[in-house]
Residue frames as qw, qx, qy, qz and C-alpha x, y, z in Angstrom:
[[0.000, 0.887, 0.463, 0.000, 0.00, 0.00, 0.00],
 [0.302, 0.561, -0.060, 0.768, 0.94, 3.64, -0.45],
 [0.503, -0.783, -0.336, 0.143, 1.50, 5.50, 2.81],
 [0.189, 0.810, -0.269, 0.486, 3.41, 8.47, 4.18],
 [0.814, -0.442, -0.224, 0.303, 6.07, 7.74, 6.83],
 [0.011, -0.901, 0.421, -0.101, 8.97, 9.51, 8.41],
 [0.967, 0.033, -0.165, 0.191, 11.96, 7.18, 8.10],
 [0.397, -0.873, 0.284, 0.020, 15.31, 7.27, 9.88],
 [0.931, 0.220, -0.026, 0.290, 17.96, 5.52, 7.77],
 [0.504, 0.507, -0.177, 0.676, 20.32, 8.51, 8.07],
 [0.404, -0.783, 0.109, -0.460, 20.00, 9.21, 11.80],
 [0.630, 0.211, -0.672, 0.326, 23.04, 7.62, 13.50],
 [0.125, -0.304, 0.554, -0.765, 22.35, 9.25, 16.89],
 [0.779, -0.102, 0.097, -0.611, 18.91, 7.62, 16.97],
 [0.849, 0.189, -0.491, -0.052, 20.44, 4.31, 15.87],
 [0.322, 0.311, -0.710, 0.544, 22.87, 4.41, 18.80],
 [0.440, -0.211, 0.426, -0.762, 20.02, 5.05, 21.23],
 [0.888, 0.046, -0.131, -0.438, 17.96, 2.20, 19.80],
 [0.679, 0.309, -0.644, 0.169, 21.04, -0.08, 19.92],
 [0.051, -0.336, 0.682, -0.648, 21.35, 0.53, 23.66],
 [0.693, -0.051, 0.338, -0.635, 17.81, -0.73, 24.19],
 [0.858, 0.274, -0.365, -0.237, 18.15, -3.57, 21.68],
 [0.351, 0.423, -0.771, 0.320, 21.16, -4.78, 23.67],
 [0.297, -0.150, 0.704, -0.628, 19.04, -5.28, 26.77],
 [0.759, 0.192, 0.175, -0.597, 16.08, -6.73, 24.86],
 [0.531, 0.442, -0.658, -0.300, 17.96, -9.20, 22.68],
 [0.091, 0.171, -0.954, 0.229, 17.98, -11.90, 25.34],
 [0.475, 0.183, 0.562, -0.652, 14.22, -11.84, 25.80],
 [0.174, 0.240, 0.889, 0.349, 11.83, -14.08, 23.88],
 [0.155, 0.709, 0.660, -0.194, 8.61, -12.86, 22.31],
 [0.075, 0.842, -0.024, -0.534, 10.07, -9.89, 20.44],
 [0.702, 0.456, 0.288, 0.465, 11.03, -9.06, 16.87],
 [0.313, -0.636, 0.038, 0.704, 13.64, -6.30, 17.10],
 [0.517, 0.828, 0.218, -0.024, 13.32, -3.73, 14.30],
 [0.695, 0.042, 0.152, 0.702, 16.54, -3.16, 12.31],
 [0.144, -0.532, -0.039, 0.833, 17.72, 0.45, 12.04],
 [0.052, 0.016, 0.624, 0.779, 16.90, 0.46, 8.32],
 [0.247, -0.469, -0.740, -0.413, 13.22, -0.13, 9.04],
 [0.150, -0.449, -0.526, 0.707, 12.67, 2.29, 11.91],
 [0.002, -0.407, -0.484, -0.775, 9.78, 4.56, 11.01],
 [0.181, 0.291, 0.489, -0.802, 7.10, 6.90, 12.24],
 [0.158, 0.459, 0.820, 0.304, 3.79, 5.93, 10.67],
 [0.054, 0.198, 0.084, -0.975, 1.92, 9.02, 9.49],
 [0.561, 0.404, 0.182, -0.699, -0.87, 8.63, 6.94],
 [0.501, 0.130, 0.821, 0.241, -2.11, 5.84, 4.70],
 [0.307, 0.332, -0.318, -0.833, -3.36, 6.42, 1.17],
 [0.865, 0.198, 0.144, -0.438, -4.49, 3.05, -0.22],
 [0.806, -0.058, 0.549, 0.215, -3.51, -0.22, -1.86],
 [0.149, -0.455, 0.506, 0.717, -1.27, 0.20, -4.87],
 [0.122, 0.214, 0.851, 0.463, -3.70, -1.65, -7.15],
 [0.005, -0.755, -0.653, 0.065, -6.51, 0.71, -6.10],
 [0.091, -0.852, -0.008, 0.515, -4.72, 4.08, -6.44],
 [0.715, 0.645, 0.164, 0.215, -3.97, 5.24, -9.97],
 [0.632, 0.005, 0.033, 0.775, -0.60, 6.64, -11.02],
 [0.057, 0.624, 0.227, 0.745, -2.40, 9.90, -11.83],
 [0.542, -0.777, -0.206, -0.245, -3.84, 10.16, -8.33],
 [0.785, -0.428, -0.084, 0.440, -0.59, 9.31, -6.55],
 [0.474, 0.254, 0.111, 0.836, 1.20, 11.94, -8.63],
 [0.168, -0.713, -0.231, -0.640, -1.47, 14.52, -7.78],
 [0.699, -0.690, -0.190, 0.006, -1.33, 13.67, -4.06],
 [0.740, -0.158, -0.029, 0.653, 2.46, 13.88, -4.05],
 [0.251, 0.457, 0.156, 0.839, 2.30, 17.30, -5.71],
 [0.398, -0.758, -0.238, -0.459, -0.35, 18.52, -3.24],
 [0.779, -0.549, -0.151, 0.261, 1.64, 17.30, -0.22],
 [0.620, 0.095, 0.033, 0.778, 4.80, 18.92, -1.58],
 [0.018, 0.630, 0.191, 0.753, 2.98, 22.23, -1.92],
 [0.571, -0.747, -0.195, -0.280, 1.52, 22.16, 1.60],
 [0.823, -0.397, -0.116, 0.390, 4.77, 21.13, 3.29],
 [0.482, 0.483, -0.011, 0.731, 6.63, 24.11, 1.80],
 [0.222, -0.751, 0.022, -0.621, 5.17, 26.32, 4.52],
 [0.825, -0.559, -0.021, -0.080, 6.22, 24.04, 7.42],
 [0.024, 0.790, -0.596, 0.143, 9.63, 24.19, 9.10],
 [0.630, 0.152, -0.747, 0.150, 11.77, 21.11, 9.84],
 [0.711, -0.614, -0.052, -0.338, 11.06, 19.61, 13.26],
 [0.124, 0.477, -0.782, 0.380, 13.42, 18.83, 16.13],
 [0.845, -0.283, -0.312, -0.329, 12.19, 15.50, 17.51],
 [0.144, -0.555, 0.715, -0.400, 13.29, 14.22, 20.91],
 [0.826, -0.093, -0.539, -0.133, 13.43, 10.55, 21.85],
 [0.360, -0.648, 0.490, -0.458, 13.66, 9.87, 25.58],
 [0.252, -0.215, 0.927, -0.176, 12.79, 6.33, 26.75],
 [0.464, -0.081, -0.697, -0.541, 10.68, 3.68, 24.98],
 [0.505, -0.117, 0.556, -0.649, 7.62, 2.31, 26.74],
 [0.160, 0.120, 0.972, 0.127, 5.69, -0.96, 26.41],
 [0.561, 0.156, -0.069, -0.810, 2.48, -0.96, 24.38],
 [0.848, 0.037, 0.417, -0.324, 0.18, -3.95, 23.71],
 [0.896, 0.419, 0.135, 0.067, 1.87, -4.79, 20.40],
 [0.619, 0.574, -0.160, 0.512, 5.25, -3.06, 20.54],
 [0.523, -0.581, -0.146, 0.606, 7.95, -1.28, 22.50],
 [0.372, 0.684, 0.329, 0.534, 8.00, 2.29, 21.27],
 [0.251, -0.165, -0.172, 0.938, 9.17, 5.85, 21.74],
 [0.108, 0.862, 0.495, -0.010, 6.47, 8.51, 22.02],
 [0.512, 0.187, 0.080, 0.835, 8.25, 11.36, 20.28],
 [0.118, -0.861, -0.321, 0.376, 8.09, 15.03, 21.24],
 [0.338, 0.201, 0.372, -0.841, 6.91, 17.58, 20.31],
 [0.344, 0.337, 0.874, 0.059, 3.85, 15.63, 19.26],
 [0.307, 0.778, 0.336, -0.434, 1.94, 18.73, 18.18],
 [0.093, 0.651, -0.475, -0.584, 4.51, 19.61, 15.50],
 [0.111, -0.074, 0.939, 0.316, 4.22, 16.13, 13.99],
 [0.295, 0.566, 0.736, -0.227, 0.43, 16.33, 14.17],
 [0.234, 0.769, -0.011, -0.595, 0.65, 19.57, 12.20],
 [0.046, 0.414, -0.752, -0.511, 2.67, 17.86, 9.48],
 [0.178, 0.210, 0.959, 0.071, 0.26, 14.96, 9.35],
 [0.295, 0.685, 0.493, -0.448, -2.70, 17.31, 9.16],
 [0.198, 0.662, -0.347, -0.633, -1.08, 19.06, 6.18],
 [0.030, -0.148, 0.927, 0.343, -0.71, 15.66, 4.49],
 [0.223, 0.458, 0.841, -0.182, -4.37, 14.86, 5.17],
 [0.269, 0.744, 0.161, -0.590, -5.43, 18.23, 3.76],
 [0.103, 0.494, -0.636, -0.584, -3.37, 17.55, 0.65],
 [0.118, 0.136, 0.971, 0.158, -5.09, 14.20, 0.13],
 [0.232, 0.653, 0.612, -0.381, -8.43, 15.97, 0.58],
 [0.149, 0.629, -0.245, -0.723, -7.38, 18.50, -2.07],
 [0.150, 0.241, -0.824, -0.490, -7.27, 15.62, -4.54],
 [0.222, -0.206, -0.944, -0.133, -9.98, 13.24, -3.31],
 [0.489, -0.557, -0.178, -0.647, -12.20, 15.24, -0.94],
 [0.270, -0.472, 0.647, -0.534, -12.37, 14.75, 2.83],
 [0.881, -0.072, 0.195, -0.424, -14.74, 11.79, 2.62],
 [0.915, 0.324, -0.232, 0.061, -11.99, 9.79, 0.89],
 [0.103, 0.704, -0.600, 0.366, -9.13, 10.57, 3.31],
 [0.794, -0.146, -0.589, 0.034, -8.15, 7.28, 5.03],
 [0.524, -0.064, -0.595, 0.606, -7.44, 6.74, 8.74],
 [0.335, -0.822, -0.444, 0.122, -8.62, 8.57, 11.82],
 [0.191, 0.812, -0.147, 0.532, -7.56, 12.11, 12.64],
 [0.656, -0.700, 0.242, -0.142, -6.74, 10.82, 16.16],
 [0.829, 0.395, -0.276, 0.286, -3.04, 9.96, 16.16],
 [0.567, -0.780, 0.233, 0.129, -0.09, 9.60, 18.53],
 [0.553, 0.705, -0.441, 0.054, 3.33, 9.95, 16.89],
 [0.745, -0.495, 0.446, -0.030, 5.54, 7.05, 17.93],
 [0.496, 0.582, -0.635, -0.107, 8.49, 5.00, 16.73],
 [0.949, -0.262, 0.108, -0.137, 8.57, 1.30, 17.57],
 [0.034, 0.689, -0.723, -0.029, 11.86, -0.48, 18.26],
 [0.008, -0.095, 0.995, -0.003, 10.44, -4.02, 18.65],
 [0.656, -0.129, -0.288, -0.685, 7.19, -5.84, 17.92],
 [0.562, -0.202, 0.705, -0.382, 5.55, -8.43, 20.13],
 [0.487, 0.205, -0.720, -0.449, 5.16, -11.85, 18.53],
 [0.484, -0.244, -0.838, 0.053, 3.50, -13.72, 21.43],
 [0.497, -0.737, -0.166, -0.427, 1.37, -13.19, 24.51],
 [0.690, -0.115, -0.505, 0.506, 2.98, -12.77, 27.90],
 [0.370, -0.814, -0.292, 0.340, 3.53, -10.49, 30.90],
 [0.333, 0.888, -0.004, 0.315, 4.82, -7.01, 30.25],
 [0.534, -0.828, 0.151, 0.083, 7.09, -6.79, 33.29],
 [0.790, -0.184, 0.301, 0.501, 10.28, -8.39, 31.83],
 [0.473, 0.567, 0.295, 0.607, 10.25, -5.94, 28.94],
 [0.182, -0.941, -0.077, -0.274, 9.56, -2.94, 31.15],
 [0.700, -0.644, 0.189, 0.242, 12.42, -3.99, 33.43],
 [0.733, 0.123, 0.313, 0.591, 14.79, -4.37, 30.48],
 [0.239, 0.780, 0.209, 0.540, 13.92, -0.88, 29.24],
 [0.415, -0.900, 0.003, -0.130, 14.34, 0.59, 32.73],
 [0.824, -0.379, 0.167, 0.386, 17.80, -0.99, 33.04],
 [0.608, 0.448, 0.192, 0.627, 19.20, 1.13, 30.19],
 [0.259, -0.766, -0.097, 0.581, 21.01, 4.33, 31.10],
 [0.458, 0.292, 0.456, 0.705, 20.96, 6.52, 28.00],
 [0.012, 0.417, 0.122, -0.901, 20.58, 10.23, 27.38],
 [0.534, 0.680, 0.433, -0.253, 17.68, 11.46, 25.25],
 [0.422, -0.021, 0.530, 0.735, 18.44, 12.09, 21.60],
 [0.345, 0.748, 0.232, -0.518, 17.16, 14.99, 19.48],
 [0.466, 0.074, 0.640, 0.607, 17.20, 14.73, 15.70],
 [0.267, 0.442, -0.089, -0.852, 16.05, 16.98, 12.86],
 [0.500, 0.407, 0.757, 0.103, 13.25, 15.77, 10.60],
 [0.074, 0.502, -0.221, -0.833, 13.45, 17.73, 7.37],
 [0.394, 0.147, -0.669, -0.613, 11.64, 15.31, 5.01],
 [0.725, 0.023, 0.570, -0.387, 8.85, 12.78, 4.97],
 [0.038, -0.228, 0.870, 0.435, 8.64, 9.82, 2.63],
 [0.804, 0.211, -0.007, -0.556, 5.95, 8.46, 0.35],
 [0.157, -0.366, 0.916, 0.058, 6.53, 4.71, 0.43],
 [0.778, 0.021, -0.460, -0.426, 5.18, 1.44, -0.92],
 [0.416, -0.465, 0.647, -0.439, 4.73, -0.67, 2.21],
 [0.794, 0.030, -0.580, -0.180, 4.98, -4.43, 2.63],
 [0.563, -0.590, 0.492, -0.304, 5.60, -6.77, 5.53],
 [0.857, 0.247, -0.452, 0.019, 7.92, -9.77, 5.52],
 [0.644, 0.070, -0.587, 0.487, 9.74, -11.74, 8.23],
 [0.450, -0.656, -0.530, 0.294, 7.81, -10.03, 11.06],
 [0.248, -0.513, -0.045, 0.820, 8.84, -6.48, 10.18],
 [0.445, 0.834, 0.276, -0.176, 7.48, -3.75, 7.94],
 [0.494, -0.191, 0.439, 0.725, 9.59, -3.02, 4.86],
 [0.386, 0.827, 0.276, -0.300, 9.13, -0.56, 2.04],
 [0.551, 0.235, 0.327, 0.731, 10.38, 0.98, -1.16],
 [0.053, -0.607, -0.182, 0.772, 10.60, 4.78, -1.23],
 [0.444, 0.671, 0.532, 0.263, 8.51, 6.37, -3.97],
 [0.218, 0.761, 0.034, 0.610, 9.32, 10.02, -3.16],
 [0.483, -0.348, -0.414, 0.688, 11.07, 12.08, -0.50],
 [0.002, 0.822, 0.353, 0.446, 9.20, 15.30, 0.24],
 [0.408, 0.090, -0.385, 0.823, 11.00, 18.15, 2.02],
 [0.219, -0.821, -0.461, 0.256, 9.69, 20.48, 4.66],
 [0.095, -0.901, 0.012, 0.423, 10.03, 24.18, 3.89],
 [0.183, -0.442, 0.623, 0.619, 11.54, 23.63, 0.45],
 [0.703, 0.462, -0.068, -0.536, 10.30, 23.22, -3.11],
 [0.485, 0.463, -0.704, -0.233, 10.60, 20.07, -5.16],
 [0.891, -0.203, 0.329, -0.238, 10.25, 16.32, -4.74],
 [0.077, 0.550, -0.806, -0.204, 13.03, 13.82, -5.34],
 [0.918, 0.079, -0.091, -0.377, 11.64, 10.69, -6.95],
 [0.181, -0.485, 0.855, -0.028, 13.22, 7.39, -5.95],
 [0.755, 0.131, 0.497, -0.408, 10.68, 5.10, -7.54],
 [0.410, 0.519, -0.584, -0.471, 12.36, 3.88, -10.70],
 [0.235, 0.171, -0.955, -0.051, 12.38, 0.26, -9.59],
 [0.473, 0.031, 0.566, -0.675, 8.93, 0.15, -8.00],
 [0.116, -0.193, -0.911, -0.346, 6.48, -2.58, -8.90],
 [0.306, 0.047, 0.271, -0.911, 3.12, -0.82, -8.68],
 [0.613, 0.022, -0.468, -0.636, 0.90, -3.39, -10.34],
 [0.152, 0.039, -0.955, 0.252, 0.90, -5.98, -7.57],
 [0.566, -0.397, -0.392, -0.607, -2.57, -7.25, -6.77],
 [0.548, -0.181, -0.734, 0.358, -1.46, -8.69, -3.44],
 [0.390, -0.822, -0.203, -0.362, -3.36, -7.28, -0.48],
 [0.426, 0.227, -0.543, 0.687, -1.18, -5.77, 2.23],
 [0.395, -0.667, -0.605, 0.181, -2.71, -5.44, 5.72],
 [0.007, -0.866, -0.017, -0.499, -3.25, -1.86, 6.81],
 [0.425, 0.235, -0.585, 0.650, -0.66, -0.87, 9.38],
 [0.456, -0.686, -0.561, 0.083, -2.21, -0.86, 12.86],
 [0.045, -0.903, 0.048, -0.424, -2.16, 2.53, 14.54],
 [0.691, -0.700, 0.178, -0.022, -0.49, 1.06, 17.66],
 [0.883, -0.061, 0.221, 0.410, 2.55, -0.15, 15.71]]
């Protein structure tokens, strides 16, 4: 499916922070640790690739690019991950700035399709998961492992969001980047030359909690 994410492939400070927590979690069963390459902040779905035309995805990308020109890059702070029912995740701050970016994306989709066709709820908590749960069990061992880590918060700059084609394989979400869209700058850099957009395979919609 097409969706907008913020991705973190080029954020070594965040990778070091996540590595500190992964080190304490790696000995515990019931978790799929998320590789640095696939760390992401889920923002806004669009639709399955076989249900969204190339014309519409181009129009949505153009509309998002236009709306994000007026928004400044965001300084995001990661403090300590917390357990959730399906994942261990950072709740990033400032949440309101990320909500503003997401709202601009939703308005851009509405520019093309109308509000009645904008997917997903407007209720949203920005978060970045570092591990997914793959079995049922008590939360205490994971909470204790997270509490045992002594690490300073990390602040990074988010200056782009990504339009991606999302899949899931081997217990982790993976994607191909279709376009990188800057904040407070004109232009979109396409990275989609090798995309396969005609797949009829259904991809489960990403749960909000993950």
